NUZA-308619 format. One record per residue (C-alpha): x, y, z; residue number from 1. Coordinates in Angstrom, 3 decimals, padded with zeros to 6 digits, m for minus. Example, Ala and Ser with C-alpha at 12.3 -4.5 7.8 and 13.67 -1.06 7.14 Angstrom:
BEGIN
> 012.300  m004.500  007.800  1
> 013.670  m001.060  007.140  2
This chain:
BEGIN
> 010.403  020.140  m010.440  1
> 009.337  016.448  m008.804  2
> 008.445  016.057  m005.285  3
> 009.458  012.453  m004.111  4
> 007.319  011.274  m001.204  5
> 009.068  008.181  000.303  6
> 010.469  007.104  003.712  7
> 013.905  006.216  004.074  8
> 015.920  002.928  002.820  9
> 012.786  002.238  000.325  10
> 015.387  000.588  m002.609  11
> 012.443  001.126  m005.376  12
> 012.780  004.857  m004.463  13
> 016.655  004.982  m005.047  14
> 016.326  002.886  m008.468  15
> 013.735  005.915  m009.749  16
> 015.989  009.103  m008.722  17
> 018.719  007.185  m010.001  18
> 016.760  006.924  m013.350  19
> 015.849  010.931  m012.818  20
> 019.311  011.870  m012.479  21
> 020.162  009.711  m015.575  22
> 017.543  011.499  m017.345  23
> 018.431  014.843  m016.245  24
> 015.081  015.508  m013.980  25
> 015.417  017.820  m011.565  26
> 013.706  016.713  m008.137  27
> 013.216  016.673  m004.492  28
> 012.860  013.857  m002.223  29
> 011.220  013.799  001.159  30
> 011.188  011.012  003.437  31
> 008.201  011.045  006.212  32
> 010.676  009.076  008.886  33
> 013.894  010.913  008.725  34
> 014.427  014.366  010.247  35
> 013.609  016.475  007.468  36
> 013.092  019.780  008.657  37
> 009.985  020.517  006.677  38
> 007.645  023.143  007.776  39
> 004.441  025.191  006.517  40
> 005.363  028.769  005.951  41
> 002.672  030.295  004.120  42
> m000.696  029.937  001.579  43
> m001.192  033.070  m000.381  44
> m003.988  032.069  m002.725  45
> m003.962  035.616  m004.674  46
> m000.373  035.379  m005.754  47
> m000.327  031.245  m006.201  48
> 002.223  030.827  m003.408  49
> 001.667  027.549  m000.959  50
> 005.112  027.725  000.648  51
> 007.057  025.091  002.547  52
> 010.574  025.066  004.367  53
> 011.838  022.215  003.644  54
> 015.614  022.228  004.942  55
> 015.996  025.514  005.175  56
> 015.087  025.958  001.781  57
> 011.779  027.636  000.229  58
> 009.437  025.166  m002.209  59
> 005.738  026.409  m003.403  60
> 004.382  023.245  m003.655  61
> 002.391  025.216  m006.964  62
> 005.603  024.889  m008.802  63
> 005.653  021.268  m008.760  64
> 004.830  019.520  m011.954  65
> 005.217  016.095  m011.345  66
> 004.393  013.991  m007.851  67
> 005.425  010.960  m006.738  68
> 003.628  009.529  m003.410  69
> 005.416  006.303  m002.812  70
> 005.171  006.375  000.694  71
> 004.144  008.360  003.891  72
> 005.888  011.472  002.826  73
> 004.821  014.893  004.289  74
> 002.465  013.196  006.945  75
> 005.122  012.785  009.857  76
> 007.019  016.247  009.563  77
> 004.142  018.092  009.363  78
> 002.187  016.602  012.336  79
> 005.714  017.400  014.131  80
> 005.486  020.901  012.791  81
> 005.852  023.185  016.158  82
> 003.948  021.034  018.520  83
> 006.814  021.347  021.126  84
> 005.965  025.162  021.060  85
> 002.565  024.925  022.425  86
> 003.151  022.189  024.792  87
> 003.955  024.674  028.017  88
> 001.248  026.505  027.161  89
> m002.159  024.708  028.630  90
> m005.200  026.466  027.705  91
> m007.378  023.704  029.052  92
> m006.635  023.538  032.786  93
> m008.186  020.325  032.872  94
> m007.407  018.538  029.856  95
> m003.308  019.104  029.375  96
> m003.184  017.833  025.914  97
> m006.361  018.850  024.690  98
> m003.738  022.200  022.676  99
> m001.770  019.645  021.419  100
> m004.676  017.607  019.984  101
> m006.730  020.796  018.520  102
> m003.067  021.628  016.675  103
> m002.804  018.205  015.035  104
> m006.166  018.927  013.965  105
> m005.931  022.340  012.216  106
> m002.485  020.998  010.638  107
> m004.060  018.028  009.391  108
> m006.212  020.884  007.384  109
> m003.196  022.072  006.265  110
> m001.761  019.154  005.415  111
> m004.905  017.776  003.524  112
> m004.609  021.463  001.909  113
> m001.100  020.621  000.036  114
> m002.142  017.139  m000.957  115
> m005.400  018.955  m002.218  116
> m002.815  021.113  m004.632  117
> m000.381  018.386  m005.047  118
> m003.333  015.944  m006.612  119
> m003.668  018.002  m009.457  120
> m000.076  017.812  m010.409  121
> 000.685  014.480  m012.960  122
> 001.224  012.415  m009.800  123
> 001.546  008.655  m009.750  124
> m000.309  006.773  m006.481  125
> m002.702  009.484  m004.549  126
> m002.129  010.297  m000.409  127
> m006.119  010.385  m000.741  128
> m006.332  006.555  m001.713  129
> m003.013  005.727  000.050  130
> m005.032  002.906  002.797  131
> m007.422  001.038  001.499  132
> m010.538  m000.920  003.228  133
> m009.716  m005.020  001.748  134
> m013.463  m005.531  002.054  135
> m014.744  m002.876  000.304  136
> m012.232  m003.448  m002.813  137
> m013.583  m006.798  m002.889  138
> m017.268  m005.867  m003.343  139
> m015.825  m003.305  m005.637  140
> m014.055  m006.175  m007.774  141
> m016.816  m008.419  m008.123  142
> m018.882  m005.540  m009.395  143
> m015.987  m005.325  m012.075  144
> m016.558  m008.896  m013.187  145
> m013.560  m010.335  m010.979  146
> m013.940  m013.530  m009.241  147
> m013.186  m013.144  m005.463  148
> m012.687  m015.507  m002.876  149
> m015.825  m016.758  m000.298  150
> m015.183  m013.653  002.756  151
> m016.729  m014.492  006.453  152
> m016.500  m012.112  009.277  153
> m016.252  m014.425  012.239  154
> m016.586  m013.616  015.808  155
> m017.244  m017.525  017.672  156
> m015.082  m020.770  017.621  157
> m018.524  m022.402  017.034  158
> m019.169  m020.699  013.674  159
> m015.559  m021.376  012.720  160
> m015.874  m024.746  012.778  161
> m018.751  m024.917  010.892  162
> m017.524  m023.172  007.763  163
> m014.234  m025.313  007.803  164
> m017.018  m028.677  007.516  165
> m018.660  m027.196  005.212  166
> m015.665  m025.518  002.868  167
> m012.757  m028.243  003.792  168
> m010.503  m025.861  004.149  169
> m009.741  m022.163  005.537  170
> m007.358  m019.266  005.558  171
> m007.202  m016.356  007.091  172
> m005.296  m012.995  007.317  173
> m005.583  m009.075  008.627  174
> m008.857  m007.324  007.628  175
> m006.033  m004.181  007.590  176
> m002.665  m004.052  006.508  177
> m001.525  m006.383  008.855  178
> 001.884  m005.904  011.301  179
> 004.751  m004.754  010.200  180
> 007.466  m003.831  012.966  181
> 011.286  m004.023  013.566  182
> 012.840  m003.703  016.841  183
> 016.105  m003.865  018.027  184
> 016.032  m007.586  018.065  185
> 013.102  m008.646  016.659  186
> 010.641  m008.336  013.280  187
> 007.187  m009.195  013.340  188
> 005.243  m009.676  010.232  189
> 001.331  m010.667  009.506  190
> 001.277  m013.646  007.348  191
> m001.327  m015.349  005.214  192
> m002.598  m018.620  007.322  193
> m003.895  m021.995  006.543  194
> m006.849  m022.749  009.506  195
> m007.173  m026.198  010.631  196
> m008.978  m027.975  013.200  197
> m005.737  m028.571  015.426  198
> m005.373  m025.397  015.335  199
> m009.009  m023.640  016.046  200
> m008.933  m026.120  018.756  201
> m006.965  m023.678  021.029  202
> m008.856  m020.564  020.242  203
> m011.127  m018.580  022.822  204
> m014.910  m019.393  022.001  205
> m015.542  m015.891  021.343  206
> m012.768  m013.354  019.685  207
> m012.382  m010.038  017.573  208
> m014.046  m009.946  014.273  209
> m011.481  m012.159  012.292  210
> m011.338  m012.769  008.386  211
> m011.837  m016.040  007.444  212
> m011.689  m017.248  003.395  213
> m012.101  m020.283  001.418  214
> m008.852  m021.501  000.591  215
> m007.911  m021.267  m003.037  216
> m006.497  m024.333  m004.852  217
> m003.770  m022.499  m007.109  218
> m002.274  m023.679  m010.163  219
> 000.164  m020.823  m009.287  220
> m000.599  m017.140  m008.103  221
> 000.170  m013.664  m009.750  222
> 001.586  m010.327  m009.183  223
> 000.564  m007.793  m011.148  224
> 002.176  m003.902  m010.646  225
> m000.225  m001.414  m012.676  226
> 000.767  001.639  m014.132  227
> m001.538  004.182  m016.103  228
> m003.846  002.078  m017.446  229
> m001.381  m001.035  m018.281  230
> m000.435  m004.132  m016.525  231
> 002.788  m006.045  m015.665  232
> 002.089  m009.043  m014.697  233
> 004.384  m011.955  m013.044  234
> 003.324  m015.700  m012.486  235
> 004.430  m017.239  m008.990  236
> 005.293  m020.794  m008.732  237
> 004.831  m020.992  m005.363  238
> 002.609  m023.670  m004.662  239
> 005.169  m026.198  m005.335  240
> 006.908  m025.671  m002.101  241
> 005.111  m026.241  001.285  242
> 007.098  m023.249  002.709  243
> 005.463  m020.716  000.616  244
> 002.039  m022.722  m000.389  245
> 000.257  m020.613  001.566  246
> 001.895  m017.251  001.241  247
> 004.813  m016.816  m000.541  248
> 006.336  m014.118  001.575  249
> 007.516  m016.734  003.648  250
> 010.299  m017.010  001.179  251
> 012.568  m020.063  000.605  252
> 015.819  m018.272  000.387  253
> 017.674  m021.751  m000.169  254
> 015.087  m022.893  m003.087  255
> 013.568  m019.731  m004.472  256
> 009.767  m019.720  m006.010  257
> 009.878  m019.768  m009.797  258
> 008.759  m016.716  m010.922  259
> 008.562  m015.441  m014.600  260
> 006.610  m013.356  m017.164  261
> 002.549  m013.605  m017.662  262
> 000.189  m012.834  m020.787  263
> m002.645  m012.041  m018.889  264
> m005.792  m012.547  m020.717  265
> m007.129  m009.496  m022.172  266
> m010.870  m009.824  m020.115  267
> m008.953  m009.640  m016.771  268
> m007.309  m006.384  m017.584  269
> m010.395  m004.814  m018.928  270
> m011.930  m005.483  m015.401  271
> m008.628  m004.656  m013.518  272
> m008.933  m001.220  m015.649  273
> m012.025  m000.632  m014.036  274
> m011.335  m001.858  m010.591  275
> m008.539  001.234  m010.615  276
> m010.529  003.306  m012.133  277
> m013.356  002.673  m009.775  278
> m011.077  003.432  m006.903  279
> m009.409  006.235  m008.839  280
> m005.785  004.639  m008.838  281
> m002.977  004.661  m011.587  282
> m000.574  002.801  m009.873  283
> m000.841  m000.238  m007.184  284
> 000.228  m004.028  m007.286  285
> m002.409  m006.471  m007.272  286
> m002.402  m009.718  m006.006  287
> m004.563  m012.476  m007.633  288
> m004.399  m016.585  m007.643  289
> m005.723  m018.639  m010.943  290
> m006.923  m022.136  m009.494  291
> m006.671  m025.347  m010.907  292
> m009.416  m025.206  m013.244  293
> m007.638  m021.907  m014.230  294
> m010.105  m019.305  m013.222  295
> m008.567  m015.712  m011.837  296
> m009.371  m014.672  m008.332  297
> m008.512  m011.375  m007.607  298
> m007.495  m010.900  m004.085  299
> m005.952  m007.605  m002.983  300
> m004.446  m004.410  m004.306  301
> m001.615  m002.352  m002.073  302
> m001.929  001.152  m004.007  303
> 001.622  001.847  m002.864  304
> 003.011  m002.067  m003.297  305
> 006.668  m002.963  m004.135  306
> 007.320  m003.500  m008.034  307
> 010.972  m003.829  m007.986  308
> 010.306  m008.113  m007.349  309
> 007.945  m007.810  m009.942  310
> 010.006  m005.590  m012.540  311
> 013.538  m007.469  m012.358  312
> 012.437  m011.023  m012.940  313
> 010.525  m010.104  m015.910  314
> 012.523  m007.150  m017.135  315
> 010.051  m004.800  m017.310  316
> 011.838  m001.690  m015.807  317
> 009.613  m000.420  m013.900  318
> 011.434  001.840  m012.356  319
> 012.906  003.632  m015.774  320
> 009.192  003.491  m016.508  321
> 008.354  005.491  m013.102  322
> 010.831  007.683  m014.054  323
> 009.592  008.689  m017.800  324
> 006.056  009.570  m017.042  325
> 007.507  011.710  m014.075  326
């Protein structure tokens, strides 16, 4: 049995599921942001049972043979288990919500137990490594011989002005995964932005610790999907359009960037493999930039990043490949 842990509306998950059906493989899909009724039933170590109830049907997690951790999976579902039943039982009168916090802590232990056993299976991606620290990843990349942008964490306008004067061109982006939020009327995104003297002049003298990197004058950029030790690279000619020069995610829908399959040098592939091995990742979406002197710069890796945008233009059929691995 294959277990897929995803979210509603993820088209990449849909494509892989279609291939699983085509290949005749049985699977269960659980969306972490849906109203799926998922409950922890019991765990019996002696009889090799770890039972969840999924929409009223019992599933022994220890019978699962393959897992694809695509997105949030069981997290929201399991952390909501039975909380409502305890809300009226105020155990700590001085702190009315303390019992709920304790319940969540207990449930987190159960959640970790489930994923601990799932990680022993044939698994693509990892619950424990689904969110990475970009700055730590840059250090690991550097230790594996990959070039990375000169990076600074700054808190004052004075320091930022000094860095801009010294390096000539800087960009900034979120330290974390950034903002990705949809409301009824608006959509909010975090992009990579160029820091200019005109923008900096309106900054307060002190601000929250922020990431500034020396801008790499790119020849083109690379989106590389890494899967089970193999790189699937795509070159994106985003520098030719002012709208996408700094961040290609500011898509020009009227005149899209040219994207083509790419042959990655073997030494770069070896360094990427070392990086992914050190982070215990067997899958991820990697961003790199090639500068005008043909130097390769590693930017970041998203362990659960999109792959359709690489697979389709390059005919990699990654959805089928994932289905075959599971």
